C-alpha positions in Angstrom: -7.6 -32.0 -2.7 -11.3 -32.1 -1.7 -12.2 -33.9 -4.7 -9.8 -36.7 -3.6 -11.3 -37.3 -0.3 -13.4 -40.4 -0.3 -16.4 -40.4 2.2 -17.2 -43.2 4.4 -20.4 -43.7 2.8 -18.9 -44.9 -0.3 -17.5 -48.0 1.5 -13.7 -47.3 1.1 -13.7 -43.7 2.3 -11.4 -42.1 5.2 -13.7 -39.0 5.6 -16.9 -38.0 7.1 -19.1 -35.4 5.1 -18.7 -33.0 8.2 -15.1 -33.2 8.0 -14.8 -32.5 4.3 -17.0 -29.5 4.9 -14.6 -28.2 7.6 -11.7 -28.6 5.3 -13.6 -26.8 2.6 -14.4 -23.8 5.0 -10.8 -23.7 5.9 -9.5 -23.8 2.3 -12.2 -21.2 1.5 -10.7 -18.9 4.2 -7.3 -19.3 2.8 -8.5 -18.4 -0.8 -10.1 -15.4 0.7 -6.6 -14.3 2.4 -4.8 -15.2 -0.8 -7.3 -12.9 -3.0 -6.9 -10.0 -0.5 -3.3 -10.3 -0.6 -3.2 -10.3 -4.4 -5.4 -7.0 -4.3 -3.2 -5.3 -1.8 0.1 -6.3 -3.9 -1.7 -5.2 -6.9 -2.5 -1.8 -5.4 1.2 -1.5 -4.2 2.5 -2.4 -7.7 0.4 0.4 -9.2 1.5 3.0 -6.8 5.0 2.3 -7.3 4.5 2.4 -11.2 2.7 5.8 -10.6 5.7 7.1 -8.5 8.0 5.8 -11.4 6.2 7.8 -14.2 5.9 10.9 -11.9 9.8 10.7 -11.5 10.3 10.0 -15.1 8.5 13.2 -16.1 10.3 15.4 -13.4 12.7 13.8 -11.1 13.4 17.1 -9.4 9.7 17.9 -8.5 9.9 16.2 -4.9 13.1 18.0 -4.1 12.0 21.3 -5.4 8.8 21.0 -3.1 11.2 20.2 0.0 13.6 23.1 -1.0 10.8 25.6 -1.1 9.4 24.5 2.2 12.9 24.7 3.7 13.5 28.3 2.4 10.1 29.1 3.7 11.0 27.8 7.2 14.5 29.3 7.2 13.0 32.7 6.2 10.4 32.7 9.0 13.0 31.5 11.5 15.5 34.2 10.5 12.9 37.0 9.7 13.9 37.3 6.1 12.5 37.9 2.8 9.4 40.2 1.8 7.0 38.0 3.9 8.8 37.7 7.1 11.3 40.4 7.0 11.1 43.6 9.1 10.6 46.8 7.2 13.8 49.2 6.8 13.6 52.3 8.9 14.9 55.3 7.3 17.2 57.4 9.6 
């Protein structure tokens, strides 16, 4: 776009040098935002692909972790098991 902006100094132009410089600055900002967005999306895609690979290897890994945590919490709440249970008294 900027290459097609003819300057007043050429005799038949429609733009001043300062105006073209301002447009260039605006376009540079837009280019920077686009590059940042591309990098962010690239990182998100890599994260999703990594998650997919993990789930391919062991789709139950997340479930097993949550299950184990739930069992520990239940045992602590109810006072059950070797860790949280009360020792038996012999009568």
